[in-house]
C-alpha positions as CSV (number, residue, x, y, z in Angstrom):
1,M,0.0,0.0,0.0
2,V,1.3,3.5,-0.9
3,K,2.0,5.6,2.2
4,S,1.4,9.3,2.2
5,I,4.0,11.8,3.4
6,A,3.1,15.5,3.7
7,I,5.7,18.2,3.6
8,V,5.0,21.8,4.7
9,G,7.6,23.9,2.9
10,G,8.0,21.4,0.1
11,S,10.0,23.7,-2.3
12,S,13.1,24.0,-0.1
13,D,16.3,22.4,-1.2
14,I,16.3,20.0,1.8
15,A,12.7,19.0,1.2
16,K,13.4,18.3,-2.5
17,S,16.4,16.3,-1.6
18,T,14.4,14.3,0.8
19,I,11.8,13.5,-1.9
20,S,14.6,12.5,-4.3
21,S,16.2,10.2,-1.6
22,M,12.9,8.3,-1.3
23,S,12.0,8.3,-5.0
24,A,12.5,4.5,-5.2
25,D,10.4,3.8,-2.2
26,N,6.6,3.3,-2.1
27,Y,5.6,6.8,-0.9
28,K,3.2,9.4,-2.2
29,F,4.4,12.9,-1.4
30,H,2.1,15.9,-0.9
31,V,3.7,19.3,-0.5
32,L,2.5,22.7,0.5
33,V,4.5,25.5,-1.2
34,R,4.2,29.3,-1.0
35,D,4.5,30.0,-4.7
36,D,4.2,28.1,-8.0
37,S,7.8,28.5,-9.2
38,H,8.6,24.9,-8.3
39,T,5.2,23.3,-9.3
40,D,6.3,21.8,-12.6
41,E,9.6,20.4,-11.1
42,L,7.8,18.7,-8.3
43,S,4.8,17.5,-10.3
44,A,7.2,15.9,-12.8
45,K,8.3,13.7,-9.9
46,G,4.8,12.6,-9.1
47,V,4.4,15.0,-6.2
48,S,1.0,16.4,-5.3
49,V,1.5,20.2,-5.0
50,V,-0.8,22.6,-3.1
51,L,-0.2,26.4,-2.9
52,G,-0.6,27.9,0.5
53,D,0.9,29.8,3.4
54,A,2.5,27.8,6.1
55,T,1.6,30.5,8.6
56,S,-2.1,30.3,7.7
57,E,-4.2,28.1,9.9
58,E,-6.8,27.7,7.2
59,D,-4.3,26.8,4.5
60,I,-2.7,24.1,6.8
61,K,-6.1,22.7,7.6
62,N,-7.1,22.5,3.9
63,F,-3.7,20.9,3.0
64,I,-3.9,18.2,5.7
65,S,-7.6,17.5,4.9
66,G,-6.6,17.0,1.2
67,V,-3.9,14.6,2.1
68,K,-6.2,12.6,4.4
69,E,-8.6,12.1,1.4
70,S,-6.0,9.9,-0.2
71,G,-5.7,7.7,3.0
72,E,-3.7,7.7,6.2
73,I,-0.8,10.1,6.7
74,H,2.3,8.1,7.4
75,A,4.5,11.1,8.2
76,I,4.8,14.9,8.3
77,L,7.8,17.0,7.5
78,H,7.9,20.6,8.5
79,C,10.6,22.1,6.3
80,V,10.1,25.8,6.7
81,G,13.0,28.2,7.4
82,S,14.2,31.7,6.9
83,F,17.5,33.6,6.8
84,A,17.8,36.3,9.4
85,V,21.3,37.2,10.6
86,R,21.0,40.6,12.2
87,P,21.7,42.0,15.7
88,P,18.7,42.9,17.8
89,H,19.5,46.7,17.6
90,A,19.2,46.5,13.8
91,M,15.9,44.5,13.8
92,N,12.5,46.0,14.4
93,K,9.5,44.3,16.0
94,E,7.9,43.5,12.6
95,A,11.0,41.8,11.3
96,F,11.3,39.7,14.5
97,E,7.7,38.7,14.4
98,T,8.1,37.6,10.8
99,V,10.9,35.3,11.8
100,I,8.9,33.8,14.6
101,S,5.8,33.4,12.5
102,T,7.6,31.9,9.6
103,N,9.5,29.3,11.7
104,L,7.8,28.7,15.0
105,T,4.1,29.6,14.3
106,S,4.1,27.5,11.2
107,A,5.6,24.6,13.1
108,F,3.0,24.8,15.8
109,L,0.2,24.9,13.3
110,T,1.6,21.8,11.6
111,L,1.9,20.0,14.9
112,S,-1.6,21.0,16.0
113,I,-3.5,20.3,12.8
114,A,-1.5,17.4,11.4
115,G,-1.1,15.9,14.9
116,K,-4.9,15.8,15.3
117,A,-5.2,14.0,12.0
118,M,-2.7,11.4,13.1
119,L,-4.3,10.9,16.5
120,S,-7.4,9.5,14.7
121,Q,-5.1,7.0,13.1
122,G,-3.3,6.0,16.3
123,H,0.2,6.4,14.7
124,G,2.4,8.8,12.7
125,R,5.8,10.4,12.5
126,M,6.6,14.1,12.6
127,V,9.9,15.8,11.8
128,F,10.6,19.5,12.3
129,M,13.5,21.5,11.0
130,S,15.5,23.3,13.7
131,S,19.0,24.7,13.4
132,V,22.3,24.7,15.2
133,A,21.3,28.2,16.3
134,G,18.5,26.6,18.3
135,S,21.0,25.3,20.8
136,L,24.2,27.2,20.3
137,G,24.8,30.9,20.8
138,L,25.8,32.4,17.4
139,V,26.5,36.1,16.7
140,N,23.6,38.0,15.3
141,H,21.2,35.0,15.4
142,E,18.9,36.2,18.2
143,A,15.7,36.0,16.2
144,I,16.3,32.7,14.5
145,S,17.7,31.3,17.7
146,A,14.4,32.2,19.5
147,A,12.3,30.6,16.8
148,K,14.4,27.4,16.4
149,G,14.9,27.0,20.1
150,G,11.2,27.3,20.5
151,I,10.7,24.5,17.9
152,E,13.1,22.2,19.8
153,S,11.3,22.8,23.1
154,M,8.0,22.2,21.4
155,V,9.2,19.0,19.9
156,R,10.3,17.6,23.3
157,S,7.0,18.6,24.9
158,A,4.9,17.2,22.1
159,A,6.8,14.0,22.1
160,A,5.9,13.6,25.8
161,T,2.3,14.6,25.2
162,Y,1.7,12.1,22.4
163,A,4.1,9.3,23.4
164,N,1.4,6.9,24.4
165,R,-0.9,7.8,21.5
166,G,1.4,6.5,18.7
167,L,3.0,9.7,17.5
168,R,6.8,9.9,17.2
169,I,8.0,13.5,17.1
170,N,11.6,14.6,16.4
171,A,13.6,17.4,14.9
172,V,16.7,17.8,12.7
173,A,19.1,20.7,13.4
174,P,21.5,21.4,10.6
175,G,24.4,23.7,10.7
176,L,25.3,25.8,7.7
177,T,24.2,23.9,4.7
178,D,24.8,24.5,1.0
179,T,21.3,25.5,0.0
180,K,19.6,28.5,-1.6
181,L,18.6,29.7,1.9
182,A,22.2,30.0,2.8
183,S,23.3,31.7,-0.4
184,P,24.1,35.1,1.3
185,I,26.9,33.2,3.0
186,M,27.7,30.6,0.4
187,S,28.0,33.0,-2.5
188,N,30.7,35.0,-0.6
189,E,33.9,33.0,-0.6
190,T,35.4,34.9,2.4
191,A,32.3,34.4,4.5
192,S,31.9,30.8,3.4
193,Q,35.5,30.0,4.4
194,A,35.2,31.8,7.7
195,A,32.1,29.8,8.5
196,S,33.7,26.5,7.6
197,Q,36.6,27.2,10.0
198,K,34.1,27.2,12.9
199,I,32.9,23.7,12.0
200,P,34.9,20.8,13.5
201,I,35.0,18.9,10.1
202,K,36.0,22.2,8.4
203,R,33.3,22.2,5.7
204,V,29.6,23.1,5.4
205,G,26.9,20.5,5.2
206,Q,25.3,19.2,2.1
207,K,21.5,19.0,1.6
208,E,21.7,15.3,0.8
209,E,23.3,14.7,4.2
210,V,20.4,16.4,6.0
211,A,17.9,14.6,3.7
212,N,19.3,11.2,4.6
213,V,18.8,11.9,8.3
214,I,15.2,13.1,7.7
215,K,14.5,9.9,5.6
216,W,15.7,7.8,8.5
217,L,13.4,9.6,10.9
218,L,10.4,9.4,8.6
219,T,10.8,5.7,7.7
220,E,13.4,3.7,9.6
221,A,13.9,5.1,13.1
222,P,12.8,2.6,15.8
223,E,9.4,3.1,17.5
224,N,11.0,4.1,20.8
225,F,12.8,7.1,19.2
226,T,11.0,10.3,20.0
227,G,11.6,13.7,21.4
228,Q,15.1,13.9,20.0
229,I,17.0,16.7,18.2
230,L,19.5,15.3,15.6
231,H,22.3,17.7,14.9
232,T,23.6,17.5,11.3
233,D,26.2,20.3,11.9
234,G,29.6,18.7,11.5
235,G,30.0,18.5,15.3
236,M,29.6,22.2,15.8
237,S,27.0,22.0,18.6
238,N,28.8,19.4,20.7
239,V,32.5,19.2,19.7
240,L,35.3,21.6,20.5
241,V,38.4,21.3,18.3
């Protein structure tokens, strides 16, 4: 039987790499994207594409309802992120709230709405995207640290709340990864090299590496694996060299 996997933020490089890594498996992907610039690319891979805003409760409800029409939801991936490297004194309230809404609010809506759908099934896996900034103090990352740190705390709490109801909830926390989102750094050779020197393995991550960890959580992780934050950051969050 084909299993459905729903992705909120399906046009990100990491989301697309996750889909590609599972292309040979028997899964049907449904993705929510903000604009239609990636629709043809995703549709060509057999992906069901829905346009919507990840911060809209109504859009998330409609998306999950549509996925449920095709059967049970095996897993949910929340793959929404934003690039906000700016000190607090140079960021106004509106910009801060945008970071929180884009990352944390959208994650909560996904947890709440998709989680409710999974509770009726009695099982399901959920994976959320955090960041090394969620657990490590990084210069000028205050806003994104607040958002991603919130996601990590939410994941741990939700894993406890739904542990005996069949839901397995985890997060992946990449370090700097070579994606479009990180292009402001990756396109600058000096900045990219400086960032690499802060990573124990002395290089940035690749989207395929993050996707492989996500795939494991979505499909292969044991049933007793929940409430965990997996750091794909080259050792940056836990290793001092």
